[in-house]
TORNU-988297 format. One record per residue (C-alpha): residue number from 1; x, y, z. Coordinates in steps of 0.2 Angstrom, whole numbers. Example, Ala and Ser with C-alpha at 12.3 -4.5 7.8 and 13.67 -1.06 7.14 Angstrom:
residues 2
[1, [62, -22, 39]]
[2, [68, -5, 36]]
This chain:
residues 362
[1, [149, 5, -107]]
[2, [138, 7, -123]]
[3, [138, 25, -132]]
[4, [122, 34, -128]]
[5, [110, 36, -142]]
[6, [111, 54, -152]]
[7, [94, 57, -146]]
[8, [96, 56, -128]]
[9, [102, 69, -116]]
[10, [104, 71, -97]]
[11, [89, 81, -90]]
[12, [92, 80, -72]]
[13, [107, 76, -60]]
[14, [106, 75, -40]]
[15, [120, 74, -27]]
[16, [117, 70, -8]]
[17, [129, 79, 4]]
[18, [131, 73, 22]]
[19, [135, 86, 37]]
[20, [146, 80, 51]]
[21, [156, 89, 63]]
[22, [161, 77, 76]]
[23, [169, 60, 75]]
[24, [163, 46, 88]]
[25, [177, 51, 99]]
[26, [172, 68, 100]]
[27, [185, 76, 90]]
[28, [180, 90, 78]]
[29, [183, 84, 59]]
[30, [178, 101, 52]]
[31, [178, 119, 58]]
[32, [162, 122, 71]]
[33, [148, 132, 68]]
[34, [147, 148, 80]]
[35, [135, 140, 93]]
[36, [145, 125, 93]]
[37, [162, 135, 100]]
[38, [151, 141, 114]]
[39, [152, 131, 130]]
[40, [135, 136, 137]]
[41, [126, 131, 121]]
[42, [135, 113, 121]]
[43, [131, 111, 139]]
[44, [113, 116, 137]]
[45, [112, 102, 122]]
[46, [121, 89, 133]]
[47, [110, 92, 148]]
[48, [95, 90, 136]]
[49, [101, 73, 128]]
[50, [104, 67, 146]]
[51, [87, 72, 153]]
[52, [80, 64, 138]]
[53, [88, 47, 143]]
[54, [84, 48, 161]]
[55, [66, 51, 156]]
[56, [68, 36, 144]]
[57, [76, 25, 157]]
[58, [61, 29, 171]]
[59, [48, 27, 158]]
[60, [53, 10, 154]]
[61, [55, 6, 172]]
[62, [38, 11, 176]]
[63, [32, 1, 161]]
[64, [40, -15, 167]]
[65, [32, -13, 185]]
[66, [14, -10, 177]]
[67, [13, 8, 180]]
[68, [15, 14, 162]]
[69, [9, 7, 145]]
[70, [18, 1, 130]]
[71, [32, 14, 128]]
[72, [45, 18, 113]]
[73, [63, 21, 119]]
[74, [74, 33, 109]]
[75, [90, 28, 117]]
[76, [104, 32, 106]]
[77, [94, 44, 95]]
[78, [93, 59, 107]]
[79, [104, 69, 96]]
[80, [91, 69, 82]]
[81, [76, 77, 94]]
[82, [88, 89, 104]]
[83, [97, 96, 89]]
[84, [80, 98, 80]]
[85, [73, 107, 95]]
[86, [89, 118, 98]]
[87, [88, 124, 80]]
[88, [69, 129, 82]]
[89, [63, 146, 86]]
[90, [50, 147, 101]]
[91, [36, 151, 88]]
[92, [40, 137, 76]]
[93, [28, 121, 79]]
[94, [35, 104, 82]]
[95, [24, 90, 74]]
[96, [32, 74, 82]]
[97, [30, 55, 80]]
[98, [32, 45, 95]]
[99, [50, 47, 100]]
[100, [54, 65, 100]]
[101, [52, 66, 118]]
[102, [70, 76, 120]]
[103, [64, 88, 109]]
[104, [46, 90, 117]]
[105, [54, 92, 134]]
[106, [66, 105, 128]]
[107, [52, 114, 121]]
[108, [41, 116, 137]]
[109, [32, 100, 137]]
[110, [33, 92, 155]]
[111, [39, 76, 159]]
[112, [24, 71, 170]]
[113, [11, 75, 155]]
[114, [22, 63, 145]]
[115, [20, 49, 157]]
[116, [3, 53, 157]]
[117, [0, 51, 139]]
[118, [10, 34, 138]]
[119, [0, 29, 155]]
[120, [-15, 29, 144]]
[121, [-22, 47, 150]]
[122, [-26, 60, 136]]
[123, [-24, 74, 148]]
[124, [-5, 71, 145]]
[125, [-9, 79, 127]]
[126, [-16, 94, 135]]
[127, [1, 103, 138]]
[128, [1, 117, 150]]
[129, [15, 127, 144]]
[130, [18, 122, 126]]
[131, [0, 125, 119]]
[132, [4, 124, 100]]
[133, [15, 110, 97]]
[134, [6, 94, 93]]
[135, [4, 79, 104]]
[136, [13, 62, 101]]
[137, [9, 55, 85]]
[138, [9, 35, 84]]
[139, [0, 31, 67]]
[140, [15, 31, 56]]
[141, [18, 45, 43]]
[142, [2, 54, 47]]
[143, [12, 68, 55]]
[144, [18, 73, 38]]
[145, [2, 80, 31]]
[146, [-2, 88, 48]]
[147, [14, 98, 47]]
[148, [10, 103, 28]]
[149, [-6, 109, 34]]
[150, [1, 119, 48]]
[151, [14, 127, 36]]
[152, [1, 131, 25]]
[153, [-9, 140, 38]]
[154, [8, 151, 43]]
[155, [10, 154, 25]]
[156, [-7, 161, 23]]
[157, [-8, 171, 38]]
[158, [10, 179, 34]]
[159, [17, 172, 49]]
[160, [37, 171, 51]]
[161, [35, 153, 58]]
[162, [40, 134, 52]]
[163, [33, 118, 55]]
[164, [44, 104, 59]]
[165, [39, 86, 57]]
[166, [49, 72, 64]]
[167, [48, 53, 59]]
[168, [57, 37, 57]]
[169, [65, 29, 43]]
[170, [49, 17, 41]]
[171, [38, 32, 38]]
[172, [46, 37, 22]]
[173, [37, 21, 15]]
[174, [21, 28, 19]]
[175, [10, 38, 5]]
[176, [7, 52, 18]]
[177, [26, 56, 16]]
[178, [25, 58, -1]]
[179, [9, 67, -2]]
[180, [16, 79, 11]]
[181, [32, 83, 2]]
[182, [24, 85, -14]]
[183, [11, 98, -10]]
[184, [24, 106, 2]]
[185, [36, 107, -13]]
[186, [22, 114, -25]]
[187, [17, 128, -13]]
[188, [34, 131, -6]]
[189, [28, 129, 12]]
[190, [38, 134, 27]]
[191, [41, 117, 33]]
[192, [55, 105, 37]]
[193, [54, 86, 37]]
[194, [67, 77, 47]]
[195, [68, 59, 46]]
[196, [77, 49, 60]]
[197, [85, 34, 51]]
[198, [88, 24, 65]]
[199, [91, 8, 55]]
[200, [75, -1, 58]]
[201, [56, -1, 56]]
[202, [52, -12, 70]]
[203, [59, -28, 63]]
[204, [62, -22, 46]]
[205, [80, -16, 42]]
[206, [82, -1, 32]]
[207, [89, -10, 17]]
[208, [72, -21, 16]]
[209, [62, -5, 16]]
[210, [68, 6, 1]]
[211, [80, 1, -13]]
[212, [85, 21, -13]]
[213, [102, 23, -9]]
[214, [97, 36, 3]]
[215, [82, 41, 11]]
[216, [86, 60, 9]]
[217, [85, 57, -11]]
[218, [66, 55, -9]]
[219, [65, 74, -8]]
[220, [71, 75, -27]]
[221, [55, 68, -33]]
[222, [46, 82, -23]]
[223, [57, 96, -30]]
[224, [64, 102, -13]]
[225, [82, 101, -6]]
[226, [87, 87, 3]]
[227, [101, 84, 16]]
[228, [110, 70, 26]]
[229, [118, 72, 42]]
[230, [126, 62, 57]]
[231, [111, 58, 68]]
[232, [123, 55, 83]]
[233, [132, 72, 81]]
[234, [120, 84, 90]]
[235, [129, 98, 82]]
[236, [128, 92, 64]]
[237, [108, 90, 68]]
[238, [107, 107, 75]]
[239, [117, 116, 60]]
[240, [108, 106, 46]]
[241, [91, 110, 53]]
[242, [94, 128, 57]]
[243, [100, 131, 39]]
[244, [84, 122, 34]]
[245, [73, 133, 46]]
[246, [82, 149, 38]]
[247, [78, 143, 20]]
[248, [60, 141, 24]]
[249, [59, 159, 33]]
[250, [65, 165, 18]]
[251, [52, 161, 7]]
[252, [61, 147, -2]]
[253, [51, 131, 4]]
[254, [53, 116, 12]]
[255, [68, 105, 15]]
[256, [70, 86, 20]]
[257, [85, 81, 32]]
[258, [89, 63, 35]]
[259, [98, 60, 51]]
[260, [108, 44, 51]]
[261, [106, 37, 69]]
[262, [103, 19, 77]]
[263, [90, 13, 89]]
[264, [100, 5, 104]]
[265, [84, -1, 112]]
[266, [69, -11, 106]]
[267, [57, -4, 95]]
[268, [45, -2, 110]]
[269, [43, -12, 128]]
[270, [32, -23, 118]]
[271, [46, -28, 106]]
[272, [61, -40, 109]]
[273, [75, -34, 95]]
[274, [86, -48, 99]]
[275, [75, -59, 88]]
[276, [79, -50, 73]]
[277, [96, -42, 76]]
[278, [113, -47, 82]]
[279, [118, -41, 99]]
[280, [135, -39, 93]]
[281, [131, -27, 81]]
[282, [121, -18, 93]]
[283, [136, -17, 106]]
[284, [147, -9, 91]]
[285, [135, 4, 89]]
[286, [137, 11, 107]]
[287, [154, 18, 102]]
[288, [144, 30, 91]]
[289, [131, 36, 103]]
[290, [128, 54, 104]]
[291, [129, 57, 123]]
[292, [146, 49, 125]]
[293, [152, 59, 110]]
[294, [147, 76, 116]]
[295, [154, 72, 133]]
[296, [170, 67, 125]]
[297, [171, 84, 115]]
[298, [166, 95, 132]]
[299, [179, 87, 141]]
[300, [192, 90, 128]]
[301, [187, 108, 122]]
[302, [179, 115, 135]]
[303, [186, 108, 152]]
[304, [170, 98, 156]]
[305, [174, 91, 173]]
[306, [169, 76, 184]]
[307, [162, 86, 198]]
[308, [151, 96, 183]]
[309, [145, 79, 177]]
[310, [140, 73, 193]]
[311, [130, 88, 198]]
[312, [122, 87, 182]]
[313, [116, 70, 184]]
[314, [110, 74, 202]]
[315, [100, 88, 196]]
[316, [93, 78, 181]]
[317, [89, 63, 193]]
[318, [79, 75, 205]]
[319, [68, 82, 190]]
[320, [64, 65, 185]]
[321, [60, 60, 202]]
[322, [49, 74, 205]]
[323, [39, 71, 187]]
[324, [36, 53, 192]]
[325, [29, 58, 209]]
[326, [18, 70, 200]]
[327, [12, 58, 188]]
[328, [9, 44, 201]]
[329, [0, 56, 212]]
[330, [-12, 62, 198]]
[331, [-30, 56, 201]]
[332, [-38, 45, 187]]
[333, [-51, 52, 176]]
[334, [-69, 46, 179]]
[335, [-76, 32, 167]]
[336, [-86, 45, 158]]
[337, [-70, 53, 151]]
[338, [-70, 39, 137]]
[339, [-85, 48, 129]]
[340, [-85, 66, 136]]
[341, [-73, 73, 122]]
[342, [-80, 64, 107]]
[343, [-95, 75, 102]]
[344, [-102, 93, 106]]
[345, [-118, 84, 110]]
[346, [-117, 65, 112]]
[347, [-128, 54, 101]]
[348, [-142, 44, 110]]
[349, [-133, 27, 111]]
[350, [-116, 36, 119]]
[351, [-127, 47, 131]]
[352, [-135, 30, 138]]
[353, [-118, 23, 140]]
[354, [-112, 39, 149]]
[355, [-127, 38, 161]]
[356, [-121, 20, 165]]
[357, [-103, 25, 167]]
[358, [-108, 39, 179]]
[359, [-118, 28, 190]]
[360, [-104, 16, 191]]
[361, [-93, 31, 196]]
[362, [-104, 37, 209]]
């Protein structure tokens, strides 16, 4: 190695730490945080992940039978959504992308509302019980500036609330992401940015998206703290997000968290992942998935029984069935709905279109 010129000096260094508590077989690798020693807390997160997975399976089945539109599965990523939601306070605000239904359901969004949205009915974005969390965001990366704006509103109002945005690894290549982190860092906004690094941006592998060694280090340029965690370990996700939320509440500004997980399903129901990744590689990842991991820990550390498992699955199946029936029984909107919510007063061309549509409905 050549000697450094005398006029040169190191002006900055950074390290990326990774948090993990459970090995893939459910064995603790480090002392657990207080909440993770409580059986009830663990069962609640386990139930939320199972419910998210059951909702997922039903949504795919509805799409395959022509009763739902294109749908993005979160199979294998449940710990990111559930761990994030479990760490949030009721008054915090979730700004999701399109694979966070586990977090949305846990925070009070009804499953039938999500079915409606993915069925092409915008009434599914008008949540009955969770009125302030943002709806599903399909455009990649646009949720990050939204979260920065919400966090600014909280700051200006002096509210003890935090905006939490969640996106995928591909979204970190978007300008929206960099701009949101930059302004959040400058203004020390109460925001937490969670990146679910599932290894793929549709068919583009992580290593082809960015030359950065980690995605967490993208926070360094914005001057905000960064952390990586095992995104298949719901305890690690919850603990890491909780620490970032506490920092934001203390007026110390935003954080970026990279959750390492894996997408076990196709990108969406319009995708065939077997065209660009090896089935054997995907099969190997099943040993790391979060539901199996927490179940093993519950059985070993808290005596989780087969009877409890069976009862939990039965209860979840009944909930998903009821939500499916409610969705399928929802009368369709009239054709005029395509223009009814665009303007306070419709311009002449859309007013004429509405009149024709109204005539068709009649």
